C-alpha positions in Angstrom: 114.7 77.7 5.2 115.0 77.9 9.0 112.4 79.6 11.2 114.8 82.5 11.9 115.4 83.2 8.3 111.6 82.9 7.6 110.9 85.4 10.3 113.4 87.9 9.0 112.0 87.6 5.5 108.4 88.3 6.6 109.4 91.2 8.8 111.7 92.8 6.2 109.0 92.3 3.6 106.7 94.5 5.6 109.3 97.3 5.7 109.9 97.1 1.9 106.2 97.0 1.1 105.6 100.1 3.2 108.6 102.2 2.3 109.6 100.9 -1.1 112.5 98.8 -2.2 115.1 101.1 -3.7 115.2 103.7 -0.9 115.6 101.1 1.9 119.2 99.9 2.6 120.3 96.8 4.5 121.2 99.1 7.4 117.7 100.4 7.4 116.3 96.8 7.5 118.6 95.8 10.3 117.5 98.9 12.3 113.8 98.2 11.7 114.2 94.6 12.7 116.3 95.4 15.8 119.3 93.3 14.7 122.8 93.9 13.6 123.7 94.2 10.0 126.1 91.2 10.5 123.2 89.0 11.6 121.3 90.1 8.6 124.2 89.1 6.3 124.5 85.8 8.0 121.2 84.9 6.4 121.3 86.8 3.1 124.2 87.4 0.8 123.0 90.9 -0.1 119.9 93.1 -0.6 119.0 91.4 -3.9 119.1 88.0 -2.2 116.7 89.3 0.5 114.4 90.9 -2.0 114.2 87.7 -4.0 113.3 85.7 -0.9 110.7 88.2 0.1 109.0 88.2 -3.3 109.1 84.4 -3.6 107.6 83.9 -0.1 104.9 86.5 -0.7 103.9 84.9 -4.0 103.9 81.4 -2.4 101.5 82.7 0.2 99.3 84.6 -2.3 99.0 81.5 -4.5 97.8 79.4 -1.5 95.2 82.0 -0.6 93.9 82.3 -4.2 93.7 78.5 -4.5 91.5 78.4 -1.4 89.0 80.7 -3.1 88.2 78.0 -5.7 87.5 75.6 -2.9 85.4 77.9 -0.7 83.5 79.9 -3.3 79.9 79.4 -4.3 80.5 79.5 -8.0 83.0 80.9 -10.6 81.8 84.5 -10.3 82.0 84.4 -6.5 85.5 83.0 -6.9 86.5 86.0 -9.1 84.9 88.4 -6.7 86.8 86.9 -3.8 90.1 87.0 -5.7 89.5 90.6 -6.7 88.8 91.7 -3.2 92.0 90.0 -2.1 94.1 91.6 -4.9 92.6 95.0 -4.2 93.4 94.7 -0.5 96.9 93.6 -1.3 97.6 96.4 -3.8 96.3 99.0 -1.4 98.8 97.9 1.2 101.8 98.1 -1.1 103.8 101.3 -1.7 103.2 102.1 -5.4 107.0 102.5 -5.9 107.7 98.8 -5.1 106.9 97.5 -8.6 108.9 100.2 -10.3 111.8 99.6 -7.9 111.8 95.8 -8.6 111.7 96.2 -12.4 114.5 98.8 -12.4 116.8 97.7 -9.6 116.0 94.0 -9.0 115.3 92.3 -12.3 115.6 88.8 -10.9 112.9 89.5 -8.3 110.8 91.2 -11.0 111.0 88.2 -13.3 109.6 86.1 -10.4 106.5 88.3 -10.4 106.3 88.1 -14.3 106.5 84.3 -14.2 103.8 84.2 -11.5 101.4 86.2 -13.6 101.9 84.3 -16.8 102.0 80.9 -15.2 99.8 80.9 -12.1 97.5 83.8 -12.7 96.9 82.8 -16.3 96.2 79.2 -15.4 93.9 80.1 -12.5 91.9 82.3 -14.9 91.6 79.5 -17.4 90.4 77.1 -14.7 87.8 79.7 -13.5 86.6 80.2 -17.1 86.1 76.4 -17.5 84.3 76.3 -14.1 82.0 79.2 -15.0 81.0 77.5 -18.4 80.4 74.2 -16.6 78.2 76.0 -14.0 76.2 77.7 -16.7 77.3 81.2 -15.7 79.7 82.0 -18.5 79.2 82.1 -22.2 80.0 78.8 -23.9 81.6 80.4 -26.9 84.4 82.2 -24.8 87.8 82.0 -26.4 89.5 81.0 -23.1 93.1 81.7 -24.1 92.3 85.2 -25.4 90.4 86.2 -22.2 93.1 84.7 -19.9 95.8 86.6 -21.8 93.7 89.8 -21.6 93.4 89.3 -17.9 97.1 89.0 -17.4 97.9 91.9 -19.7 95.5 94.1 -17.7 97.2 93.1 -14.5 100.6 93.9 -16.2 99.3 97.3 -17.3 98.1 98.2 -13.8 101.4 97.2 -12.2 103.6 98.8 -14.9 101.9 102.1 -14.3 102.5 103.4 -17.9 98.9 103.3 -19.0 97.5 104.0 -15.5 100.2 106.2 -13.8 100.0 106.5 -10.0 98.8 108.6 -8.2 96.4 109.7 -10.9 95.1 106.2 -11.0 95.0 104.1 -7.9 96.0 100.4 -8.4 92.9 99.1 -6.6 90.5 101.4 -8.5 91.8 100.3 -11.9 91.8 96.6 -10.9 88.2 96.9 -9.7 87.0 98.4 -13.0 88.9 95.8 -15.1 87.3 93.0 -12.9 83.9 94.4 -13.6 84.6 94.6 -17.3 85.8 91.0 -17.5 82.9 89.6 -15.6 80.4 91.5 -17.8 82.2 90.2 -20.9 82.4 86.5 -20.0 79.1 86.1 -18.1 75.8 85.0 -19.8 72.4 86.3 -18.8 72.3 84.0 -15.7 75.8 85.0 -14.7 75.1 88.7 -15.1 72.1 88.5 -12.9 74.2 86.8 -10.2 76.9 89.4 -10.6 74.4 92.3 -10.3 73.1 91.0 -7.0 76.6 90.3 -5.6 78.3 93.4 -7.1 81.9 93.8 -5.8 81.9 96.6 -3.2 85.2 97.5 -1.7 83.5 99.5 1.1 82.2 96.3 2.6 
């Protein structure tokens, strides 16, 4: 991917995340980026191609950031809190229609997000569970696969919007509560004490 194409993907991504995917045309994107539609089509075959590239790049960057939390966090609970703050910040900056638009109008791009959750997110949660057990903060009897699957299913439910429809339920509010539930379920007494003193606060 050349620098010009990368720049277009990043800038177009900001437009889609702010305005939604379905309602924004290639003409709109060209106007927002200050380029001709011909220039845009020189880099992308069609809107679906552009959307796939945007989602792929965003996920690649998100994965890099999430991996850094494991390296820079004090312990497993701190890692989860950092990840949760990041996800909440990300969700709050995305137009709620984006996920629905992807699923309905851009199934290829939607499948990239599904694969991301069931591969990367799932595995990162497993790694975090193992870390927490090793550090003596999580219960030793945790069924790791069940909790990892529950975590991904919860994320799916938030994004799908069927169980928690927007705007009645804000993405970030639901994710915050599910994060608290998960930590309280997997932490032992020592972990719960740490969690209470470092309670996730989105106002900070």
